[in-house]
C-alpha positions in Angstrom: 102.7 88.1 110.5 106.3 88.3 111.6 108.6 89.9 114.0 111.5 92.1 112.9 115.2 91.2 112.9 118.1 93.4 112.1 117.0 96.0 109.5 118.6 96.0 106.1 118.5 99.9 106.1 118.8 101.6 109.4 117.3 105.0 108.4 113.5 104.9 108.7 113.3 108.0 106.4 115.3 106.3 103.7 113.2 103.1 104.0 110.0 105.3 103.6 111.4 107.0 100.6 112.4 103.7 98.9 109.3 101.8 99.9 107.0 104.7 98.9 108.8 105.0 95.5 108.3 101.3 94.8 104.7 101.4 95.8 103.9 104.5 93.8 105.5 103.2 90.6 104.0 99.8 90.9 100.4 101.0 91.4 100.5 103.7 88.7 102.0 101.4 86.0 99.6 98.6 86.9 96.3 100.5 87.0 96.9 103.3 84.5 94.4 101.9 81.9 91.5 102.0 84.5 92.5 105.5 85.5 92.4 106.6 81.8 88.8 105.2 81.4 87.7 106.9 84.6 89.1 110.3 83.3 87.3 109.9 80.0 84.0 109.1 81.7 84.3 112.3 83.8 85.3 114.5 80.8 82.8 117.1 79.8 83.5 116.1 76.1 82.1 112.6 76.8 83.7 109.2 76.9 84.0 108.4 73.2 85.0 111.9 72.0 87.8 111.8 74.7 89.2 108.6 73.2 86.9 105.8 74.4 88.9 102.5 74.7 91.6 103.7 72.4 95.1 104.5 73.7 94.4 103.6 77.3 98.1 104.1 78.2 98.0 107.7 77.1 99.7 109.9 79.7 101.6 107.0 81.3 104.9 108.9 80.9 103.8 111.7 83.1 102.3 109.2 85.7 105.6 107.3 85.9 107.7 110.5 86.3 105.6 111.7 89.2 104.6 108.5 90.9 107.8 107.5 92.7 108.7 111.0 94.1 105.1 111.8 95.0 104.6 108.5 96.9 108.0 108.7 98.5 107.3 112.3 99.7 104.0 111.2 101.0 105.2 108.3 103.0 108.3 109.9 104.5 106.1 112.8 105.7 103.4 110.5 106.9 105.7 108.2 108.9 107.7 111.0 110.4 104.6 112.9 111.4 102.9 109.8 112.8 106.0 108.9 114.8 106.2 112.4 116.3 102.4 112.6 117.1 102.4 109.2 118.7 105.6 109.5 120.6 105.2 109.7 124.4 106.8 113.2 124.5 105.4 114.4 121.1 108.7 116.1 121.0 110.7 117.0 117.9 113.6 115.3 119.6 111.9 112.0 119.5 112.5 110.8 116.0 111.5 107.6 114.2 113.4 104.6 115.7 115.4 102.5 113.2 112.8 99.7 113.4 109.6 101.7 113.4 108.6 102.4 109.8 105.7 100.2 108.8 105.6 98.4 112.1 103.1 98.2 114.9 104.6 98.5 118.4 103.9 95.4 120.5 102.7 97.5 123.4 99.9 99.2 121.5 96.5 97.7 122.1 93.7 97.9 119.5 91.6 100.1 121.8 94.5 102.2 123.2 92.9 105.7 122.8 91.4 108.2 120.5 94.9 109.6 119.9 95.8 107.0 117.4 93.2 107.8 114.7 93.6 111.5 115.1 97.4 111.2 114.7 96.9 109.1 111.6 94.5 111.7 110.2 96.9 114.6 110.9 99.9 112.7 109.5 98.0 111.6 106.4 96.9 115.2 105.8 100.5 116.5 106.0 101.7 113.7 103.7 99.1 114.5 101.1 99.8 118.3 101.1 103.5 117.5 100.6 102.8 114.9 97.8 100.5 117.2 95.9 103.5 119.4 95.2 104.6 116.7 92.8 101.2 115.0 92.0 99.3 118.0 90.7 101.6 118.9 87.8 101.8 115.3 86.7 98.1 114.9 87.0 97.4 118.0 84.8 99.7 116.7 82.1 98.5 113.0 82.4 94.8 113.8 82.3 95.1 116.1 79.2 96.8 113.2 77.4 94.3 110.7 78.7 91.4 112.9 77.4 93.0 113.0 73.9 93.5 116.7 74.1 97.1 116.0 73.1 99.0 113.0 71.5 100.8 112.3 74.7 102.4 113.6 77.9 105.3 115.3 76.1 102.9 117.2 73.8 100.8 118.2 76.8 103.8 119.5 78.7 105.1 121.3 75.6 101.8 123.1 75.3 102.1 124.3 78.9 105.7 125.3 78.6 104.8 127.4 75.5 103.1 129.8 77.9 106.5 131.0 79.0 106.7 133.0 75.8 103.5 134.8 76.7 103.8 138.6 77.3 101.9 138.3 80.6 99.3 140.7 79.6 96.3 138.4 79.8 97.2 135.9 82.5 95.4 137.6 85.4 98.0 139.3 87.5 101.6 140.2 86.6 104.5 137.9 86.0 103.5 136.4 82.6 105.9 133.8 81.2 107.0 131.3 83.8 104.4 132.4 86.3 101.7 131.4 83.8 103.5 128.1 83.3 103.4 127.5 87.1 99.8 128.4 87.3 98.9 126.1 84.5 100.9 123.2 86.0 99.2 123.7 89.3 95.7 124.2 88.0 93.3 122.3 90.2 95.7 122.4 93.2 93.0 123.5 95.6 90.4 120.9 94.6 93.1 118.2 94.4 94.1 118.9 98.0 90.4 119.1 98.9 89.8 115.7 97.3 93.0 114.0 98.5 92.9 115.1 102.1 89.4 113.7 102.9 90.3 110.5 100.9 93.4 110.0 102.9 91.8 110.9 106.2 89.3 108.1 105.6 91.7 105.5 104.0 94.8 105.6 106.3 93.2 105.6 109.7 91.0 102.7 108.5 94.0 100.9 107.1 95.9 101.4 110.3 92.9 100.3 112.4 92.4 97.2 110.4 96.1 96.3 110.8 95.9 97.0 114.5 92.8 94.9 114.8 94.4 92.0 112.9 97.5 91.8 115.1 95.5 92.4 118.2 93.2 89.4 117.9 93.4 86.8 120.7 96.5 84.6 120.2 98.0 86.9 117.5 101.0 89.2 117.5 100.0 91.6 120.4 100.1 88.8 122.9 103.1 89.0 125.2 106.3 88.3 123.3 109.2 86.6 124.9 109.7 86.4 128.7 111.8 87.6 131.5 111.6 90.8 133.3 109.4 91.6 136.3 105.7 91.0 136.5 105.7 87.5 134.9 106.5 87.6 131.2 106.5 91.3 130.4 106.3 92.6 126.9 109.5 92.9 124.9 109.9 96.2 122.9 109.6 94.3 119.6 107.6 95.5 116.6 104.8 93.4 115.2 104.1 93.7 111.5 101.5 92.5 109.2 102.6 90.8 106.0 102.4 92.5 102.6 99.4 90.3 101.6 97.5 91.2 104.8 98.2 94.9 104.3 97.0 94.6 100.7 93.6 93.3 101.8 93.2 96.1 104.3 94.4 98.6 101.8 91.8 97.4 99.3 88.9 97.7 101.7 89.9 101.1 103.0 90.6 102.4 99.5 87.2 101.3 98.2 85.4 103.1 101.0 87.4 106.3 100.6 87.0 106.2 96.8 83.2 106.0 96.9 82.8 108.8 99.4 85.1 111.2 97.5 83.9 110.6 94.0 82.1 114.0 93.6 85.4 115.8 94.5 87.2 113.7 92.0 84.7 114.6 89.2 85.1 118.3 90.1 88.9 118.0 90.0 88.9 116.3 86.6 86.6 119.0 85.1 88.8 121.8 86.4 92.0 120.2 85.0 90.4 119.5 81.6 88.7 122.9 81.2 90.1 125.1 78.4 89.8 128.2 80.5 90.6 128.4 84.2 87.6 128.7 86.5 86.9 128.5 90.2 85.6 125.5 92.1 82.2 127.1 92.8 81.8 128.3 89.2 82.6 124.8 87.9 80.3 123.2 90.4 77.4 125.4 89.2 78.2 124.6 85.6 78.1 120.9 86.2 74.8 121.1 88.0 73.2 123.3 85.2 74.5 121.2 82.3 74.4 117.7 83.7 72.6 117.6 87.0 73.7 116.2 90.3 74.2 112.7 88.9 77.2 113.9 87.0 79.1 114.1 90.3 79.0 110.3 90.5 80.2 109.7 87.0 82.9 107.1 86.9 82.3 105.9 90.4 82.4 102.2 89.3 85.8 102.4 87.6 87.1 104.7 90.4 86.1 102.2 93.2 87.5 99.3 91.3 90.7 101.2 90.4 91.4 102.5 93.9 90.3 99.3 95.6 92.9 97.4 93.5 95.3 100.3 93.8 95.0 100.3 97.6 95.9 96.6 97.6 98.9 97.1 95.3 100.0 100.4 96.9 99.8 99.6 100.5 100.6 95.9 100.0 103.8 96.7 98.2 104.6 99.5 100.6 104.3 97.1 103.6 106.2 94.4 101.8 109.1 96.8 101.0 109.1 98.2 104.6 109.2 94.6 106.0 112.0 93.6 103.7 114.1 96.8 104.2 113.3 96.7 108.0 114.5 93.2 108.5 111.1 91.5 108.5 111.3 87.7 108.7 
């Protein structure tokens, strides 16, 4: 745990963008093989027909293209929304302070109010909706490559872009061409948001609460800092931060809990994205129940929990480390 000094980058929004991009790229590159195995376990074609243990880095190109901008967009939206929602005035004229991103104010107690978790939930929801604008197209391409439907991300993207030559007659609604490309790239948008928002609403408030609990323990960072001022040793407006390693532990725990709870939504999202023909969430849910039974909704829970637990450690640990470094953490 450390106190902040002069930040290396003054803009909290730029810090969020850079730290989020670093975190997203690091976690996606590190854990792509486990994600591939999870996708193949959830595929309706079965694990071995979808590729088994072969080519576990299939689709990594799409993942890398989308990871940095998606994570950066999430964190800049999350930090800005959280700052606004937790500011005393909750006014759009009360922006992030230059030292705020990734830090815990020293005057916040671990039991301050119900406002903190609600603000974290709302900010995480807005962040996920923003990030899905980038994440969904890259997920569609990545998962089709992972399930061995195409030789790689480039081939999967080329197949989708070929729809622009369609005449628009059979795509359901007018537009054809590029409209069909957009619809195909954003296939599964609804269920992805439906999966990501509950996941994030569980993970981020839990992560924030664990950080707040850690620095608020007796004798830790939320004790009075410095001296001077009236009232016998008042608090200084410093920001208290957890280290990257501490954040990684809390990110792992919160990620594992959220991953287990949202596995059925992840299975549904995977089936929708891999389906040859577009179908609705309710139709796909009924098909899974008829063909495989309710146990199918928990397919891949083991790799998913392992993957996201490790991913939470890498993602939130590297994000905290980058925020600390860019924000002048000692």
